[in-house]
LUMVO-610807 format. One record per atom (N, C-alpha, C, O): residue number from 1; residue in three letters; x negated, y, z. Coordinates in nm, 2 decimals. Last residue first. Layout:
BEGIN
[torfi NUM; ALA; [X; Y; Z]]
...
***
This chain:
BEGIN
[torfi 81; SER; [-14.89; 9.27; 10.69]]
[torfi 81; SER; [-15.01; 9.23; 10.75]]
[torfi 81; SER; [-15.01; 9.25; 10.90]]
[torfi 81; SER; [-15.11; 9.22; 10.97]]
[torfi 80; ARG; [-14.67; 9.35; 10.53]]
[torfi 80; ARG; [-14.65; 9.23; 10.62]]
[torfi 80; ARG; [-14.78; 9.18; 10.69]]
[torfi 80; ARG; [-14.78; 9.07; 10.74]]
[torfi 79; GLY; [-14.51; 9.66; 10.45]]
[torfi 79; GLY; [-14.62; 9.57; 10.45]]
[torfi 79; GLY; [-14.59; 9.45; 10.55]]
[torfi 79; GLY; [-14.50; 9.46; 10.63]]
[torfi 78; GLY; [-14.28; 9.83; 10.48]]
[torfi 78; GLY; [-14.30; 9.75; 10.35]]
[torfi 78; GLY; [-14.42; 9.66; 10.35]]
[torfi 78; GLY; [-14.44; 9.59; 10.25]]
[torfi 77; ALA; [-14.23; 9.95; 10.71]]
[torfi 77; ALA; [-14.30; 10.03; 10.61]]
[torfi 77; ALA; [-14.32; 9.96; 10.48]]
[torfi 77; ALA; [-14.37; 10.02; 10.39]]
[torfi 76; ALA; [-14.11; 9.75; 10.85]]
[torfi 76; ALA; [-14.03; 9.85; 10.81]]
[torfi 76; ALA; [-14.09; 9.94; 10.70]]
[torfi 76; ALA; [-14.02; 10.01; 10.62]]
[torfi 75; VAL; [-14.35; 9.60; 10.90]]
[torfi 75; VAL; [-14.24; 9.54; 10.82]]
[torfi 75; VAL; [-14.15; 9.65; 10.76]]
[torfi 75; VAL; [-14.12; 9.64; 10.65]]
[torfi 74; ARG; [-14.48; 9.78; 11.07]]
[torfi 74; ARG; [-14.54; 9.74; 10.95]]
[torfi 74; ARG; [-14.43; 9.68; 10.85]]
[torfi 74; ARG; [-14.43; 9.72; 10.74]]
[torfi 73; ALA; [-14.30; 9.78; 11.29]]
[torfi 73; ALA; [-14.32; 9.92; 11.22]]
[torfi 73; ALA; [-14.39; 9.87; 11.08]]
[torfi 73; ALA; [-14.35; 9.93; 10.98]]
[torfi 72; ALA; [-14.32; 9.53; 11.38]]
[torfi 72; ALA; [-14.19; 9.58; 11.33]]
[torfi 72; ALA; [-14.21; 9.69; 11.24]]
[torfi 72; ALA; [-14.15; 9.71; 11.14]]
[torfi 71; ALA; [-14.58; 9.53; 11.48]]
[torfi 71; ALA; [-14.54; 9.44; 11.37]]
[torfi 71; ALA; [-14.41; 9.48; 11.30]]
[torfi 71; ALA; [-14.39; 9.47; 11.18]]
[torfi 70; THR; [-14.56; 9.72; 11.69]]
[torfi 70; THR; [-14.65; 9.74; 11.58]]
[torfi 70; THR; [-14.61; 9.66; 11.46]]
[torfi 70; THR; [-14.61; 9.70; 11.34]]
[torfi 69; ALA; [-14.38; 9.58; 11.85]]
[torfi 69; ALA; [-14.34; 9.71; 11.79]]
[torfi 69; ALA; [-14.42; 9.74; 11.67]]
[torfi 69; ALA; [-14.37; 9.80; 11.57]]
[torfi 68; ALA; [-14.54; 9.36; 11.93]]
[torfi 68; ALA; [-14.41; 9.34; 11.86]]
[torfi 68; ALA; [-14.36; 9.46; 11.78]]
[torfi 68; ALA; [-14.32; 9.46; 11.67]]
[torfi 67; ALA; [-14.74; 9.49; 12.06]]
[torfi 67; ALA; [-14.78; 9.41; 11.94]]
[torfi 67; ALA; [-14.65; 9.39; 11.86]]
[torfi 67; ALA; [-14.65; 9.40; 11.74]]
[torfi 66; LYS; [-14.60; 9.59; 12.28]]
[torfi 66; LYS; [-14.67; 9.68; 12.19]]
[torfi 66; LYS; [-14.69; 9.61; 12.06]]
[torfi 66; LYS; [-14.67; 9.67; 11.96]]
[torfi 65; LYS; [-14.50; 9.36; 12.41]]
[torfi 65; LYS; [-14.40; 9.45; 12.35]]
[torfi 65; LYS; [-14.47; 9.55; 12.25]]
[torfi 65; LYS; [-14.41; 9.58; 12.15]]
[torfi 64; SER; [-14.71; 9.07; 12.32]]
[torfi 64; SER; [-14.68; 9.19; 12.40]]
[torfi 64; SER; [-14.58; 9.28; 12.33]]
[torfi 64; SER; [-14.56; 9.27; 12.21]]
[torfi 63; ARG; [-14.61; 8.73; 12.27]]
[torfi 63; ARG; [-14.66; 8.86; 12.21]]
[torfi 63; ARG; [-14.61; 8.97; 12.30]]
[torfi 63; ARG; [-14.50; 8.97; 12.35]]
[torfi 62; ARG; [-14.72; 8.46; 12.48]]
[torfi 62; ARG; [-14.62; 8.55; 12.43]]
[torfi 62; ARG; [-14.67; 8.68; 12.38]]
[torfi 62; ARG; [-14.76; 8.74; 12.44]]
[torfi 61; ARG; [-14.86; 8.15; 12.42]]
[torfi 61; ARG; [-14.89; 8.29; 12.44]]
[torfi 61; ARG; [-14.77; 8.37; 12.40]]
[torfi 61; ARG; [-14.72; 8.35; 12.29]]
[torfi 60; PRO; [-14.75; 7.85; 12.58]]
[torfi 60; PRO; [-14.77; 7.93; 12.45]]
[torfi 60; PRO; [-14.78; 8.08; 12.50]]
[torfi 60; PRO; [-14.72; 8.12; 12.59]]
[torfi 59; LYS; [-14.96; 7.66; 12.80]]
[torfi 59; LYS; [-14.84; 7.75; 12.79]]
[torfi 59; LYS; [-14.85; 7.83; 12.66]]
[torfi 59; LYS; [-14.96; 7.89; 12.64]]
[torfi 58; VAL; [-15.04; 7.34; 12.81]]
[torfi 58; VAL; [-15.09; 7.46; 12.75]]
[torfi 58; VAL; [-14.96; 7.55; 12.73]]
[torfi 58; VAL; [-14.87; 7.51; 12.66]]
[torfi 57; HIS; [-15.14; 7.12; 13.06]]
[torfi 57; HIS; [-15.03; 7.19; 13.01]]
[torfi 57; HIS; [-15.07; 7.32; 12.95]]
[torfi 57; HIS; [-15.14; 7.40; 13.01]]
[torfi 56; HIS; [-15.29; 6.86; 13.09]]
[torfi 56; HIS; [-15.34; 6.99; 13.06]]
[torfi 56; HIS; [-15.22; 7.06; 12.99]]
[torfi 56; HIS; [-15.21; 7.06; 12.87]]
[torfi 55; GLU; [-15.12; 6.64; 13.19]]
[torfi 55; GLU; [-15.25; 6.66; 13.25]]
[torfi 55; GLU; [-15.30; 6.81; 13.23]]
[torfi 55; GLU; [-15.34; 6.88; 13.32]]
[torfi 54; PRO; [-14.78; 6.72; 13.23]]
[torfi 54; PRO; [-14.88; 6.67; 13.15]]
[torfi 54; PRO; [-15.02; 6.71; 13.22]]
[torfi 54; PRO; [-15.02; 6.80; 13.31]]
[torfi 53; ALA; [-14.58; 6.64; 13.53]]
[torfi 53; ALA; [-14.64; 6.74; 13.44]]
[torfi 53; ALA; [-14.76; 6.68; 13.36]]
[torfi 53; ALA; [-14.83; 6.59; 13.41]]
[torfi 52; GLU; [-14.33; 6.37; 13.52]]
[torfi 52; GLU; [-14.45; 6.45; 13.58]]
[torfi 52; GLU; [-14.50; 6.55; 13.48]]
[torfi 52; GLU; [-14.48; 6.54; 13.36]]
[torfi 51; GLY; [-13.99; 6.43; 13.42]]
[torfi 51; GLY; [-14.11; 6.35; 13.46]]
[torfi 51; GLY; [-14.21; 6.44; 13.52]]
[torfi 51; GLY; [-14.19; 6.55; 13.56]]
[torfi 50; VAL; [-13.73; 6.53; 13.40]]
[torfi 50; VAL; [-13.79; 6.47; 13.28]]
[torfi 50; VAL; [-13.91; 6.38; 13.32]]
[torfi 50; VAL; [-13.93; 6.27; 13.27]]
[torfi 49; LEU; [-13.43; 6.60; 13.54]]
[torfi 49; LEU; [-13.57; 6.57; 13.58]]
[torfi 49; LEU; [-13.62; 6.49; 13.46]]
[torfi 49; LEU; [-13.56; 6.38; 13.43]]
[torfi 48; GLU; [-13.21; 6.87; 13.46]]
[torfi 48; GLU; [-13.25; 6.72; 13.44]]
[torfi 48; GLU; [-13.39; 6.70; 13.46]]
[torfi 48; GLU; [-13.47; 6.77; 13.40]]
[torfi 47; MET; [-13.02; 7.08; 13.67]]
[torfi 47; MET; [-13.13; 7.05; 13.58]]
[torfi 47; MET; [-13.14; 6.90; 13.56]]
[torfi 47; MET; [-13.09; 6.81; 13.64]]
[torfi 46; MET; [-12.88; 7.30; 13.84]]
[torfi 46; MET; [-12.82; 7.20; 13.75]]
[torfi 46; MET; [-12.93; 7.17; 13.64]]
[torfi 46; MET; [-12.93; 7.24; 13.54]]
[torfi 45; MET; [-12.89; 7.42; 14.18]]
[torfi 45; MET; [-12.96; 7.40; 14.05]]
[torfi 45; MET; [-12.88; 7.28; 13.98]]
[torfi 45; MET; [-12.84; 7.18; 14.03]]
[torfi 44; LEU; [-12.81; 7.47; 14.43]]
[torfi 44; LEU; [-12.72; 7.49; 14.32]]
[torfi 44; LEU; [-12.77; 7.47; 14.18]]
[torfi 44; LEU; [-12.70; 7.50; 14.08]]
[torfi 43; THR; [-13.01; 7.42; 14.62]]
[torfi 43; THR; [-12.88; 7.34; 14.62]]
[torfi 43; THR; [-12.78; 7.36; 14.51]]
[torfi 43; THR; [-12.69; 7.29; 14.49]]
[torfi 42; THR; [-13.21; 7.62; 14.54]]
[torfi 42; THR; [-13.22; 7.47; 14.53]]
[torfi 42; THR; [-13.10; 7.39; 14.53]]
[torfi 42; THR; [-13.08; 7.30; 14.45]]
[torfi 41; VAL; [-13.16; 7.88; 14.34]]
[torfi 41; VAL; [-13.12; 7.83; 14.48]]
[torfi 41; VAL; [-13.13; 7.68; 14.46]]
[torfi 41; VAL; [-13.06; 7.62; 14.38]]
[torfi 40; PHE; [-13.46; 7.97; 14.15]]
[torfi 40; PHE; [-13.33; 7.91; 14.16]]
[torfi 40; PHE; [-13.30; 7.88; 14.30]]
[torfi 40; PHE; [-13.38; 7.84; 14.38]]
[torfi 39; LYS; [-13.67; 8.18; 13.95]]
[torfi 39; LYS; [-13.63; 8.12; 14.08]]
[torfi 39; LYS; [-13.49; 8.08; 14.08]]
[torfi 39; LYS; [-13.40; 8.15; 14.03]]
[torfi 38; LYS; [-13.89; 8.15; 13.68]]
[torfi 38; LYS; [-13.76; 8.18; 13.72]]
[torfi 38; LYS; [-13.74; 8.11; 13.86]]
[torfi 38; LYS; [-13.79; 8.00; 13.89]]
[torfi 37; SER; [-14.15; 8.24; 13.44]]
[torfi 37; SER; [-14.11; 8.20; 13.58]]
[torfi 37; SER; [-13.98; 8.24; 13.62]]
[torfi 37; SER; [-13.94; 8.35; 13.60]]
[torfi 36; GLY; [-14.09; 8.22; 13.09]]
[torfi 36; GLY; [-14.18; 8.24; 13.21]]
[torfi 36; GLY; [-14.11; 8.19; 13.33]]
[torfi 36; GLY; [-14.03; 8.10; 13.33]]
[torfi 35; VAL; [-13.94; 8.15; 12.87]]
[torfi 35; VAL; [-13.91; 8.27; 12.94]]
[torfi 35; VAL; [-13.99; 8.30; 13.06]]
[torfi 35; VAL; [-13.97; 8.41; 13.12]]
[torfi 34; SER; [-14.05; 7.90; 12.75]]
[torfi 34; SER; [-14.00; 8.02; 12.67]]
[torfi 34; SER; [-13.97; 8.15; 12.74]]
[torfi 34; SER; [-13.98; 8.25; 12.67]]
[torfi 33; ASP; [-14.15; 7.73; 12.94]]
[torfi 33; ASP; [-14.23; 7.76; 12.83]]
[torfi 33; ASP; [-14.19; 7.88; 12.76]]
[torfi 33; ASP; [-14.27; 7.96; 12.71]]
[torfi 32; PHE; [-14.10; 7.83; 13.29]]
[torfi 32; PHE; [-14.05; 7.78; 13.17]]
[torfi 32; PHE; [-14.14; 7.81; 13.05]]
[torfi 32; PHE; [-14.21; 7.91; 13.06]]
[torfi 31; ASP; [-14.17; 7.73; 13.61]]
[torfi 31; ASP; [-14.23; 7.80; 13.50]]
[torfi 31; ASP; [-14.18; 7.75; 13.36]]
[torfi 31; ASP; [-14.21; 7.63; 13.33]]
[torfi 30; ILE; [-13.96; 7.77; 13.89]]
[torfi 30; ILE; [-13.99; 7.69; 13.77]]
[torfi 30; ILE; [-14.05; 7.78; 13.66]]
[torfi 30; ILE; [-14.00; 7.88; 13.63]]
[torfi 29; THR; [-13.90; 7.74; 14.23]]
[torfi 29; THR; [-13.96; 7.82; 14.13]]
[torfi 29; THR; [-14.00; 7.73; 14.01]]
[torfi 29; THR; [-14.06; 7.63; 14.04]]
[torfi 28; THR; [-13.63; 7.72; 14.45]]
[torfi 28; THR; [-13.72; 7.64; 14.37]]
[torfi 28; THR; [-13.77; 7.73; 14.26]]
[torfi 28; THR; [-13.68; 7.80; 14.20]]
[torfi 27; ARG; [-13.52; 7.76; 14.80]]
[torfi 27; ARG; [-13.56; 7.82; 14.66]]
[torfi 27; ARG; [-13.65; 7.72; 14.59]]
[torfi 27; ARG; [-13.74; 7.66; 14.65]]
[torfi 26; GLU; [-13.45; 7.60; 15.03]]
[torfi 26; GLU; [-13.38; 7.72; 14.98]]
[torfi 26; GLU; [-13.40; 7.76; 14.83]]
[torfi 26; GLU; [-13.30; 7.79; 14.76]]
[torfi 25; VAL; [-13.62; 7.39; 15.07]]
[torfi 25; VAL; [-13.48; 7.37; 15.09]]
[torfi 25; VAL; [-13.39; 7.48; 15.04]]
[torfi 25; VAL; [-13.27; 7.47; 15.01]]
[torfi 24; ASP; [-13.86; 7.44; 14.80]]
[torfi 24; ASP; [-13.83; 7.41; 14.93]]
[torfi 24; ASP; [-13.68; 7.40; 14.94]]
[torfi 24; ASP; [-13.62; 7.41; 14.84]]
[torfi 23; SER; [-14.12; 7.45; 14.55]]
[torfi 23; SER; [-13.98; 7.41; 14.59]]
[torfi 23; SER; [-13.97; 7.39; 14.73]]
[torfi 23; SER; [-14.06; 7.33; 14.79]]
[torfi 22; ALA; [-14.31; 7.56; 14.27]]
[torfi 22; ALA; [-14.28; 7.56; 14.41]]
[torfi 22; ALA; [-14.14; 7.52; 14.44]]
[torfi 22; ALA; [-14.05; 7.55; 14.37]]
[torfi 21; THR; [-14.32; 7.49; 14.00]]
[torfi 21; THR; [-14.44; 7.56; 14.06]]
[torfi 21; THR; [-14.43; 7.56; 14.21]]
[torfi 21; THR; [-14.53; 7.57; 14.28]]
[torfi 20; VAL; [-14.21; 7.27; 13.76]]
[torfi 20; VAL; [-14.19; 7.31; 13.89]]
[torfi 20; VAL; [-14.32; 7.37; 13.95]]
[torfi 20; VAL; [-14.43; 7.30; 13.95]]
[torfi 19; ILE; [-14.19; 7.35; 13.43]]
[torfi 19; ILE; [-14.27; 7.28; 13.53]]
[torfi 19; ILE; [-14.24; 7.35; 13.66]]
[torfi 19; ILE; [-14.25; 7.47; 13.68]]
[torfi 18; GLY; [-13.94; 7.31; 13.16]]
[torfi 18; GLY; [-14.03; 7.39; 13.25]]
[torfi 18; GLY; [-14.10; 7.30; 13.34]]
[torfi 18; GLY; [-14.07; 7.18; 13.35]]
[torfi 17; PHE; [-13.74; 7.34; 12.87]]
[torfi 17; PHE; [-13.83; 7.27; 12.94]]
[torfi 17; PHE; [-13.92; 7.36; 13.03]]
[torfi 17; PHE; [-13.97; 7.47; 12.99]]
[torfi 16; GLY; [-13.45; 7.56; 12.88]]
[torfi 16; GLY; [-13.53; 7.46; 12.82]]
[torfi 16; GLY; [-13.62; 7.39; 12.91]]
[torfi 16; GLY; [-13.59; 7.37; 13.03]]
[torfi 15; TYR; [-13.27; 7.75; 12.97]]
[torfi 15; TYR; [-13.40; 7.79; 12.96]]
[torfi 15; TYR; [-13.50; 7.68; 12.89]]
[torfi 15; TYR; [-13.61; 7.71; 12.85]]
[torfi 14; GLN; [-13.01; 7.62; 12.98]]
[torfi 14; GLN; [-13.03; 7.75; 12.92]]
[torfi 14; GLN; [-13.17; 7.78; 12.88]]
[torfi 14; GLN; [-13.19; 7.83; 12.78]]
[torfi 13; GLY; [-13.04; 7.36; 13.10]]
[torfi 13; GLY; [-12.95; 7.38; 12.99]]
[torfi 13; GLY; [-12.98; 7.51; 12.92]]
[torfi 13; GLY; [-12.96; 7.51; 12.79]]
[torfi 12; HIS; [-13.37; 7.24; 13.17]]
[torfi 12; HIS; [-13.25; 7.32; 13.21]]
[torfi 12; HIS; [-13.17; 7.36; 13.08]]
[torfi 12; HIS; [-13.23; 7.37; 12.97]]
[torfi 11; LYS; [-13.57; 6.98; 13.26]]
[torfi 11; LYS; [-13.50; 7.04; 13.14]]
[torfi 11; LYS; [-13.38; 7.12; 13.20]]
[torfi 11; LYS; [-13.29; 7.06; 13.26]]
[torfi 10; ILE; [-13.90; 6.95; 13.41]]
[torfi 10; ILE; [-13.75; 6.95; 13.42]]
[torfi 10; ILE; [-13.69; 7.01; 13.28]]
[torfi 10; ILE; [-13.77; 7.07; 13.21]]
[torfi 9; CYS; [-14.18; 6.79; 13.57]]
[torfi 9; CYS; [-14.11; 6.85; 13.44]]
[torfi 9; CYS; [-13.96; 6.84; 13.46]]
[torfi 9; CYS; [-13.91; 6.74; 13.50]]
[torfi 8; GLN; [-14.36; 6.86; 13.86]]
[torfi 8; GLN; [-14.26; 6.78; 13.79]]
[torfi 8; GLN; [-14.20; 6.86; 13.67]]
[torfi 8; GLN; [-14.17; 6.98; 13.68]]
[torfi 7; GLY; [-14.53; 7.04; 14.00]]
[torfi 7; GLY; [-14.58; 6.96; 13.88]]
[torfi 7; GLY; [-14.48; 6.88; 13.80]]
[torfi 7; GLY; [-14.51; 6.84; 13.69]]
[torfi 6; GLU; [-14.42; 6.97; 14.32]]
[torfi 6; GLU; [-14.49; 7.07; 14.23]]
[torfi 6; GLU; [-14.54; 6.99; 14.11]]
[torfi 6; GLU; [-14.60; 6.88; 14.13]]
[torfi 5; SER; [-14.10; 6.80; 14.35]]
[torfi 5; SER; [-14.25; 6.82; 14.38]]
[torfi 5; SER; [-14.31; 6.91; 14.28]]
[torfi 5; SER; [-14.26; 6.92; 14.17]]
[torfi 4; LEU; [-13.79; 6.93; 14.47]]
[torfi 4; LEU; [-13.87; 6.87; 14.37]]
[torfi 4; LEU; [-14.02; 6.89; 14.41]]
[torfi 4; LEU; [-14.06; 6.99; 14.48]]
[torfi 3; ILE; [-13.53; 6.85; 14.68]]
[torfi 3; ILE; [-13.64; 6.93; 14.66]]
[torfi 3; ILE; [-13.74; 6.86; 14.57]]
[torfi 3; ILE; [-13.77; 6.74; 14.58]]
[torfi 2; GLN; [-13.22; 6.77; 14.49]]
[torfi 2; GLN; [-13.33; 6.74; 14.58]]
[torfi 2; GLN; [-13.44; 6.84; 14.57]]
[torfi 2; GLN; [-13.45; 6.91; 14.47]]
[torfi 1; MET; [-12.89; 6.87; 14.45]]
[torfi 1; MET; [-13.02; 6.86; 14.40]]
[torfi 1; MET; [-13.12; 6.85; 14.51]]
[torfi 1; MET; [-13.10; 6.91; 14.61]]
***
């Protein structure tokens, strides 16, 4: 694997689509839509290069653990609001 440029879009088999945030000969950091930021050993990465980053990448907001617990408690109590 080569050193990637910051902003390039990639596709990883497990984590899906992401954007390169930093890359050098040892480590590459990628910000994935679904799981957040991950670091990889550059020489061992198995990814598909998709293209350049979109102009205005909008990262989906993740629900906090507290909000998820509150929602689960409501469902368990029989309500859905």
